[in-house]
C-alpha positions, 0 to 999 in steps of 0.5 A, spaced: 418 468 597 423 467 592 430 463 592 435 465 598 442 468 593 448 464 594 455 465 592 454 461 584 447 465 583 451 471 585 457 469 580 452 467 575 449 474 575 456 477 574 458 472 569 451 474 565 453 482 565 460 481 564 457 477 558 453 482 555 458 487 556 463 484 552 458 482 546 456 490 546 464 492 546 465 487 540 458 489 536 461 496 537 468 494 535 465 490 528 461 497 527 467 501 527 471 497 523 469 497 516 472 505 516 479 502 516 477 496 511 476 499 505 482 500 502 483 496 496 489 492 494 494 493 489 499 488 487 506 490 483 511 486 480 517 484 479 518 487 487 526 488 485 529 491 478 535 490 476 537 492 469 544 490 465 548 494 461 546 496 455 540 496 456 536 502 458 530 500 460 524 495 463 518 496 465 513 494 471 506 491 472 501 493 476 494 490 478 488 493 482 485 489 486 478 490 491 472 493 488 473 500 487 478 504 482 484 505 483 488 512 481 495 511 481 501 515 481 508 513 478 514 516 479 521 514 480 526 518 486 534 517 485 536 512 491 543 510 494 542 503 496 547 504 502 541 509 505 534 508 508 530 507 502 526 513 505 532 518 503 531 519 496 532 525 491 527 527 486 531 525 479 530 526 471 535 521 469 529 516 469 522 517 465 516 513 467 510 512 462 504 513 464 505 517 471 498 517 472 493 512 470 486 508 474 485 502 473 479 498 474 479 492 479 483 486 476 485 490 471 493 490 470 498 495 467 504 495 465 509 501 466 514 502 462 521 504 465 526 508 461 534 510 463 533 517 459 541 520 462 546 521 457 552 519 462 554 511 461 553 508 467 559 506 472 558 500 476 551 501 479 546 507 479 540 505 483 533 508 484 526 507 488 520 506 483 514 509 487 507 507 485 501 510 489 495 508 490 491 514 491 485 515 496 479 515 492 471 517 492 469 511 497 474 514 503 471 522 502 467 521 507 472 518 511 476 521 517 482 517 515 484 516 508 490 511 506 495 511 501 498 505 499 505 505 497 510 500 493 517 503 493 520 498 488 528 498 487 531 499 481 538 499 479 542 499 473 549 497 472 555 497 467 
């Protein structure tokens, strides 16, 4: 005959079963995480732009990180400082160059920003510079595609 079943031996069996289940769930979780971890980084500096009068231009540096090619779109939107940063309107008062770029990992890009509006700035005129890293080929077969956006405040002052 085998060993008699005791309270401690049944607890050990339950503990082993619980540990095995926990290990399986951990493996399943780890196996599904790489789909979310494929997004590469994007660094933008400075994080706030202030342009005093009589200047009409400034620049922004964008650096791609990670291991994949980054496709960027850069735009400027009119914005009121007292409003939510999500409340923006398209504008042609300020232009960006280049508006679209491809960066290799580790590559830096200097973006020129120029105010082309003829009327002089009265007090303060604010915008948001949007730098979007668009989903690349590495995300083409993923169910969820990630887009990274940096929204940098830009203010021209008189």
